[in-house]
SEVEXVEX-43818 format. One line per 3 residues: number of its first residue (from 1); for each residue x, y, z of N, C-alpha, C. Coordinates in steps of 0.001 Angstrom, whole numbers, plus 500000, padded with zeros to 6 digits. Example, Ala and Ser with C-alpha at 12.3 -4.5 7.8 and 13.67 -1.06 7.14 Angstrom:
! residues 2
1	513190 494310 507800 512300 495500 507800 513200 496700 507800  512850 497750 507080 513670 498940 507140 512900 500030 507870
! end
This chain:
! residues 76
1	445221 307361 646564 444492 307310 645312 443399 308363 645359  443277 309134 644316 442235 310156 644259 441856 310440 642821  440664 311026 642665 440271 311450 641339 440666 312911 641145
4	440362 313446 639987 440757 314822 639679 439607 315760 640054  439585 316158 641319 438645 317162 641804 439297 317926 642944  438607 318953 643434 439198 319814 644468 439569 319004 645702
7	438661 318173 646182 438959 317404 647396 440043 316362 647147  440145 315855 645920 441212 314913 645604 442593 315523 645749  442704 316802 645422 443984 317492 645579 444278 317834 647029
10	443257 318133 647809 443497 318711 649130 443269 317778 650306  442261 316919 650263 441913 316144 651462 442913 315059 651813  443636 314534 650849 444572 313453 651149 445841 313938 651832
13	445958 315227 652056 447162 315748 652692 446883 316309 654084  445727 316026 654634 445375 316550 655953 446110 315835 657079  446298 314540 656937 446925 313769 658001 448425 314012 658011
16	448972 314200 659176 450424 314366 659332 450968 313152 660083  451824 312409 659420 452404 311228 660030 453430 311607 661087  453489 310835 662165 454501 311033 663188 455852 310566 662658
19	455836 309474 661910 457056 308918 661329 457197 309375 659883  458383 309245 659360 458636 309586 657967 458149 308438 657095  456962 308596 656546 456345 307548 655734 456362 307985 654274
22	456894 307154 653389 456886 307537 651972 455454 307481 651433  455025 308552 650787 453684 308622 650219 453817 308731 648711  453101 307877 647999 453136 307879 646548 451759 308318 646045
25	451724 309393 645290 450476 309905 644733 450140 309101 643482  449081 308308 643547 448673 307526 642383 447311 307986 641865  447007 309245 642105 445731 309797 641663 445786 310322 640247
28	444618 310679 639731 444499 311219 638391 445004 312661 638321  445674 312974 637241 446044 314343 636901 445388 314635 635546  445426 315870 635110 444749 316251 633878 445286 315482 632678
31	446567 315213 632650 447147 314439 631539 446500 313053 631453  446211 312443 632601 445555 311126 632619 444138 311228 632074  443431 312267 632493 442047 312479 632050 442008 312637 630537
34	442928 313445 629997 442978 313653 628546 443351 312372 627811  444349 311665 628328 444820 310437 627677 443724 309376 627593  442894 309299 628630 441828 308289 628671 440503 308789 628102
37	440460 310063 627699 439235 310613 627130 438099 310717 628137  438442 310941 629405 437413 311041 630440 436738 312404 630386  435476 312462 630787 434733 313716 630808 434614 314220 632232
40	434434 315535 632360 434206 316087 633692 432771 315779 634101  432541 315832 635394 431195 315585 635905 430685 316844 636585  429358 317013 636643 428812 318202 637292 429285 318281 638744
43	429575 319506 639163 430075 319723 640509 429328 320878 641141  428952 320713 642389 428322 321801 643132 429285 322230 644231  429952 323332 643992 430874 323850 644994 430205 325066 645618
46	429800 324925 646874 429077 326009 647532 430016 326915 648330  431303 326778 648086 432278 327628 648773 432848 328637 647787  433580 329567 648289 434207 330590 647475 435249 329942 646557
49	435074 330098 645228 436012 329466 644287 437425 329994 644485  437581 331260 644829 438915 331822 645047 439658 331023 646113  438977 330639 647188 439612 329838 648245 439988 328453 647720
52	439121 327872 646918 439433 326566 646321 440662 326672 645432  440695 327732 644625 441833 327925 643731 443136 328074 644505  443110 328826 645595 444314 329001 646413 444762 327671 647013
55	443819 326865 647476 444150 325540 648029 444742 324647 646949  444174 324685 645756 444707 323884 644657 446141 324287 644334  446406 325582 644311 447774 326049 644045 448742 325578 645122
58	448302 325640 646394 449164 325169 647495 449482 323682 647354  448552 322937 646758 448733 321492 646609 449241 321122 645222  449824 322126 644540 450560 321930 643288 449720 321551 642079
61	448468 321983 642037 447679 321827 640817 448209 322812 639788  448233 322406 638540 448698 323305 637487 447585 324298 637143  447940 325363 636456 446940 326348 636022 445908 325697 635116
64	446345 324776 634271 445426 324073 633364 444462 323176 634158  444961 322511 635189 444093 321676 636028 443084 322539 636782  443514 323677 637262 442615 324580 637976 441510 325063 637044
67	441865 325433 635824 440849 325878 634851 439873 324750 634537  440365 323523 634397 439511 322367 634136 438543 322144 635276  439020 322272 636501 438171 322063 637671 437187 323208 637879
70	437555 324393 637473 436672 325550 637659 435491 325530 636702  435679 325004 635515 434629 325053 634483 433284 324515 634961  433212 323311 635547 431901 322833 636006 431348 323657 637183
73	432221 324275 637956 431786 325086 639098 431198 326404 638637  431685 326918 637520 431234 328226 637034 429964 328125 636215  429607 326920 635785 428394 326747 634970 427154 327075 635787
76	426178 327769 635151 424959 328126 635900 424106 326935 636244
! end
């Protein structure tokens, strides 16, 4: 279970199981956020956004989700 943020996409995939364990992603995606009318929250990302974007792409975030996540990070 995860929310729709950078760590939600990336941190839940760090552990590697020894056995073949079925994993079901029940976290929020952008479609869920839109459907429920949820708002983004302020985010302080002190790392290079390009690296975050590359990690999001590796973890199958859509271009629209990446743009949604970048907006609060780019705000002054």
